[in-house]
Every structure is written in C-alpha cells, then in structure tokens.
C-alpha positions, 0 to 999 in steps of 0.5 A: 499499500501506499504511504498515504494509506499507511497513514490512515491510522493517524486519523480517526474514522468517520462512523460507518453508516448504521445501516450498512456497516457491520460491527466485525470487519470482514477480512476478505472484503477489507482486502478488496476494498483496500486494493481498490482504495490503493489503486485509486490513490496511486492511479488517480489521486496522486496524478490528478491536478485539479484539487485546490490545496484545501480540497486536497487536504480534506480529500487525504483526511477522507482517504485515511478514514476510508482505509480505516473503515474498509471491511466494515462498510459495504461496497456500495457505501465504499464506491459512494464515499470514493465518488465523494472524495473525487467530487471534492476537487470541484472539477467537471472532468474529475470524478468516478464516472462509472460506479461498477456493475454491482446489482446493488447499484442497479436502477429502477424502471423510471428515467429522470432528466433535469429541468431547472432544479427539478427531476422529471420522469421522462422515460418509464417501463410500461407498468409505470407509464403513469408517472411520465411527466411527474416531478420527483418530490421524495424517496422513502419519505426523504424530500427532494431538497435533501436528496438533491444536495446529497447527489451533488456531493457525488460529482464535481463541477458546476451545479447544473453538471452535478444535477446532470449526474444526479439521476444515476444516484436517484434512480438507485435504491441500492445507492440510496440505501447505503447512505441511509436515505432508503429502507431497502437496497432492491426497491423504493417508494417514489413520490412525484407531483404530476403536472396539474398538482396531483401527488402519486407514489409508486413502489419501484423495484431494481429493473435494470443495469447500473449506469454511467456518464453516457446514461446522463447525456441529453440523448435521454430527452429523445424518444428514440433513447428509450428501451423498445418496451418502454414509454416516453413522455415526448411522443416520437411523432412530436420530437423536434428536429434537434432530438431526431436521429440521436445515433447521428454525431453530425447532421445538417439541414437547409433553412431558407426562411432564415438564410441559414444552414443549421449544423448540429454537432453531437460530439467533438470527434469523427463520426459518420465521416471525419468531423472536419470534412463534414464541416467543410462540406457544410460550408460548401452547402451554405455557400452554394445555397447563398445562405448567409447565417449559420445555426450550430447546435451544440446542446447535445455535444459533451466533448471529444477533441478540441483540435478537430474543429479549431480551424473551422470555428476560428475561421467561420465568421470570416467566411460569412458575408458582412451581414452574416451571423452565427447563432450557437445553441448551448445547454448544460449538456454542452461540455469539454471540447464543445466549450472549446469550439465555442470559445474559438468561434466567439473569439473570432466572431465577437458580437456576430456570434450570438449564443442562445439557450442555457449556460454550458456545463462548465467554467471557463477555467477547468481541468482536463486531459486525463485517461480513466482508470478502472479499479480492480475489484469494483470495476468503478472507473475514475477519471483524472484531470492533468492540465489546465484549460483557461478560456478567460485569460488565454492561460496567461500566468499559468504554468500548468495549461494544456499545450494546444490551449497555450499555443492556440489560446482562447480569451473570452469574457464569458460564454453566457447566452446572449438570449437565455432560452431553457428547454422548459418542460412544457415546451418539451411535452409539446415538442417545441424547441425554444432554442431554435425558436430564439435563434429564429427571432435573433436572426430576424432582428439581425437583418 
C-alpha cells in the first residue's frame, strides 16, 4: 500500500453508516476495498491536478478514514465515499464516472431528466407509464431538497453538471440505502407531483443495470433513446429535429426562411465521416445555397477533441458575408471540447456570434486531459484531470495549461447566452424547441 494509505491510523474514522456497517470487519472484503483504495490513490489521486490545496487536504483526511473503515462498510458505500472524495476537486472532468456493475447499483424502471432544479420522469417501463411527466418530490419519505444536495456531493463541477449526473444516484435504491436514504436496497417508494398538482406514489423495484456518464447525456430526452418496451413523455411523432436521429453525431439542414444552414454537432470527434470534412462540406453547402447565416446546435455535444474543429470555428465568421451571423445553441450538456470550440468561435466572431439557450456545463477555467482508470475489484471507473484549460485569460500567468490552448489560446469574457432560452418542461412535452425559436427571432432581428 502507498504511504498515504499506510498513514490512515493517524486519523479518526468516520462512523460507518448504521444500516450498512457491521460490527466485525470482514477480512476478504477489507482486502478487496483496500486494493481498490490503493489503486484509486496511486492511479488517480496522486496524479490528478484539479484539487485546490484545501480540497486535497480534506480528501487526504477522508482517504485515511475510508482506509480505516475498509471491510466494515458495504461495497456500495465504499464506492459512494470514493465518489465524494473525487468530487471534492469541484472539477467537471474529475470523478468516478462509473460506479461498477454490482447489482446493488441497479436502477428502477424510470428515467429522470433535470429541468431547472427539478427531476422529471421522461422515460418509464410500461407498468410505470403513469409517472411520466411527474416531478420527483421524495424517495422513501426523504424530500427532494435533501436528496438533491446529497447527489451533488457525488460529482464535481458547477451545479448544473452535478444535477445532470444526479439521476444515476436517484434512480438507484441500493445507493440510496447505502446512505440511509431508503429502507431497502432493491426497491423504494418514489413520490411524484404530476403536472396538474396531483400527488402520486409508486413502489419501484430495481429493473435495470447500473449506468455511467453516457446515461446522463441529453440523448435521454429523445424518444429514440428509450428501451423498446418503455414509454416516453415526449411522443416520437412530436420530437423536434434536434432530438431526432440521436445515433448520428453530425447533421445539417437548410433553412431558407432564415437564410441559414443549421449544423448539429453531438460530439467533437469523427463519426459517420471525419468531422473536419463534414464541416467543410457544410460550408460548401451554405455558399452554394447562398445562405448568409449559420445556426450551430451544440446542446448535445459532450466534447471530444478540440483540435478537430478549431480551425473551422476560428475562421467561420470571416467566411460569412458581412451581414451574416452565427447563432450557437448551448445547454447544460455542452461540455469539454464543445466549450473550447464555442470559445474559438466567439473569440473570432465577437458580436456576430450570438449565444442562445442555457449556459454551458462547465466554467471557463477547468482541468481536463486525463484517462480513466478502472479499479480492480469494484470495476468502478475514475477519470482524472491533469492539465488546465483557461479560456478567460488565454492561460496568462499559468504554467500548468494544456499545450494546445497555450499554442492556440482562447480569451473570452464569458460564454453565457446572449438570449436565455431554456428547454422548459411544457415546451418539451409539446414538441417545441425554444432554442431554435429564439435563434430564429435573433436572426430576424439581425437583418
């Protein structure tokens, strides 16, 4: 074991969870948890660069305590405590992004999506279809306000990012049970408030496998994302263009009424074709159709490789006619290299680039550039962040920035939306796309 874990006897332990702990340490489980803890420390904690000095000190203390409790707590509680330790970095790219495949981490037959600070049932197994559209208000009597705050301790980054990841916890009775928030590991009573004020409760049993970061993507809002036998809040025939064909990473369409080419990028990486090739084809299509504007939908883009789109983003404003505009749609799911791409675009285009929607899912000063490690026994996956990205000053005054953003810096005041256009629950159910509606208004005003 590392010196860090060997020093755990120096720090008093946190009292184990009353429901999950046993009075006697189980040697085999203790060895397994300590092996995972050692891998976490060596492979993640000792190389991640995102912790502040204060957060790192608190994390060390909790690691000592967790080493002391090994074998006296359940594997589920162990992974949740590791998640909380990683989340102390308060960095969206740092954390336990998959908590393992244990059945105790399984989820119920309802999928929740964040709308503002609410969590709404947008997908459900057929026998729970009556819960669709309901706003979660309690689980086993624990109110949503308390559940939300605890869920936010399990992931890092800004509040909207933490809430984006929260359903992976809220949908899991085993995780709730491990933290004394539910009465059993395989089922819980979920309370919902329906759209017209009606209160509804249902006992939901674990029905599906644990989920990871991909299960917290915006694709959840598309009816196409649901299992075949499930029901969806948004009916497939009402799904707006942005939520169709969710298996495609890049799409475009012509909007002659707005003199615009609409481009949707769902990832900053190659997909059906090289992304750089697709973007050049899109620019050719815009010129041939004599459209003066671009609408760039980045709301579902969780990132990838910032270098794949940098040149196109940096030169796009100069390619448009002088009266042309770029409208960029963003959301809480806009993350990582997607933010970088928008930064390059805004830096190049200034006021000709109009941001519409919700703020992106991270700050403009964050850490990234790390590969995930897998813990040997639990199978949990932990993502580290080793280099800084600073898009406020272009990395001035920092010596720990990623080489690409040092060589090709971004310095923008902010990437907050010029036009706030959240995807409200009412608009979602009706199949309306408030972001596209706002984009259309912005282009008409700019004529």
